[in-house]
C-alpha positions, 0 to 999 in steps of 0.5 A: 086397462081399467077393466083389467085393473079392476078384475085384478084388484077384485081377484086379490081381494077374494084371495086375501079375504078382504071384505067388500065393506072395507073396499067401500070405506077405502073408496070413500077415503080416496074420493075425499082425498081427490075432492080436497086436492081438487079444491086446493088446486082450484083455490091456488089457481083462483089466487094466481088469476086474481094476482095476475089481473091486479098486476095487469090493471095496475100496469095499465094505470101506470103506463097510461098515467099521462094519457088525458084523451077521452080514450085514455081516460076511459081505459083508466076508468075501466081499469080502476073499476075492474080493480074495485071489482076484484078486491075493493079500494084496498087493491088500488095503487096510488093514483096521484098525478093521474090524468082523468079529466071528465072521468065518470065515477058516479056512485063509485066507492073510492074510500081511502084512495090516493088521488093527490094532484090528479086531474079530475076537471069536469069529472062526474063524481056525484055520489062517490065515496071519498071518505078518508081519501087523499085528494090534496092538490087535485084539480076538480074544476067544474067537477060534479061532487053532488052528494059525494061523501068526503068525510075525513078526506084530505082536500087541502090545496084542491082546485074546486072552482065552479064545482057542483058541491050540492049535498057534499059531506065535509065532516072532518075533511081537511081544507086550506093550505098544503106546502110541497116541494120543500126539498126541490131545487125550485123551493116549496110551493103552497097550494090553497083550496079554491072554492070560488064559484062553487054551486050547491054548497051551503055555509053549514056544510062548509064550516064542519070541515077543518081550516075552511077559513083558509080557503079562497071563497066567495063572500057568501062563505065568509062566515065571520072570517076573513077571506084570503086573497090570492093576489099578493099572497105567497100561496096559490090555488091549483089552477089548471 
């Protein structure tokens, strides 16, 4: 069929006096059209595949939000890492209230992520990038945040009791109180950042944060300011 078509086209070219050079020019134009059309189809397919992967990983995180077993945490950590591979932190959904105890995010870039009221107790977060992240009310009991970058992060009401904070960067981070549930039937609840029992933190690293003096903390972090008492206080730490 192809050979017959070529023979017919060649015969017509000879009858009508079409020059071989003109045929070559038209062939080049057709080839470019095919290449451009193929690239356009490939681009659309890649975009569709990317959207589908993002949708699938986000559904995994939403469906397994409360699954706090080792298997559940591993699956959610995997979904988060794959979303980061697809398009960075900007394609992550809100991860508030996620159950991620013992999760391993060592050195992971989570800039601007929302993990408010998430359970990250005993998590490995050393070297992670939490710049400008929302972590207010999160549980980080005995978590490792050594050398984590938390500049400008919202850490109000975070429970950091017993956490490893060696080398943590808190410049511009928000500490202290946060009140939530103003419109709930049970009334508002105020949570306070809890730094009692932390290791590796220095007074110099603490005082660069905002409202550090409102945190529950050990006497070595008084830094000339009164230490709030959780006893008989209207506010409370987020003890899990």
